C-alpha positions in Angstrom: -16.9 18.6 -0.4 -18.3 18.2 3.1 -16.7 20.0 6.0 -15.3 16.6 7.4 -13.7 15.7 4.1 -12.2 19.2 3.9 -10.8 18.8 7.4 -9.3 15.4 6.7 -7.9 16.8 3.3 -6.4 19.8 5.2 -4.8 17.5 7.8 -3.3 15.2 5.2 -1.8 18.2 3.4 -0.2 19.4 6.7 1.2 15.9 7.4 2.7 15.5 3.9 3.0 11.7 4.8 0.5 9.3 6.2 1.8 6.1 7.7 -0.4 3.3 8.9 -0.2 -0.3 10.2 -1.5 -2.7 7.6 -1.8 -6.5 7.6 -1.1 -8.5 4.5 -2.1 -12.0 3.9 -0.1 -14.4 1.6 -2.5 -16.1 -0.9 -0.7 -19.5 -1.0 -0.5 -20.1 2.7 -2.6 -17.5 4.4 0.2 -16.3 6.6 -0.2 -12.8 7.8 2.4 -10.0 7.9 1.8 -6.8 9.8 3.9 -3.9 8.6 4.0 0.0 8.7 3.0 1.3 5.2 3.0 4.8 3.6 -0.4 5.7 2.2 -0.2 7.0 -1.2 -3.5 8.6 -2.1 -2.6 9.0 -5.8 -1.9 5.3 -6.4 -3.8 3.7 -9.2 -3.2 0.1 -8.2 -1.9 -2.1 -5.4 2.0 -2.3 -5.6 4.6 -3.8 -3.3 8.4 -3.2 -3.4 10.2 -6.2 -4.8 12.8 -6.2 -2.0 10.1 -6.1 0.5 8.3 -9.0 -1.2 11.4 -11.1 -1.3 12.2 -10.3 2.4 8.8 -11.3 3.6 8.7 -14.3 1.3 5.7 -13.5 -0.8 5.2 -15.7 -3.9 5.9 -13.8 -7.0 5.1 -14.6 -10.6 5.8 -12.7 -13.9 3.0 -10.8 -15.5 1.8 -11.7 -19.0 1.6 -8.0 -19.8 3.5 -5.0 -18.6 1.9 -2.4 -16.4 2.0 1.2 -17.5 2.3 3.5 -14.6 
């Protein structure tokens, strides 16, 4: 682990939470939505809260197979 990575890791541990501004783009109409998001460094995929998706009018479709998380 480099010194820089160690410094960033230490900072993240102290913060406990890392919030950042992210821009999302809807695939069907390319409209952009800018939101504040919580960074989860242990995430194994890209997920969005269903209430948030509905509020921001993202198109949703059912998955053919369940995701095991």
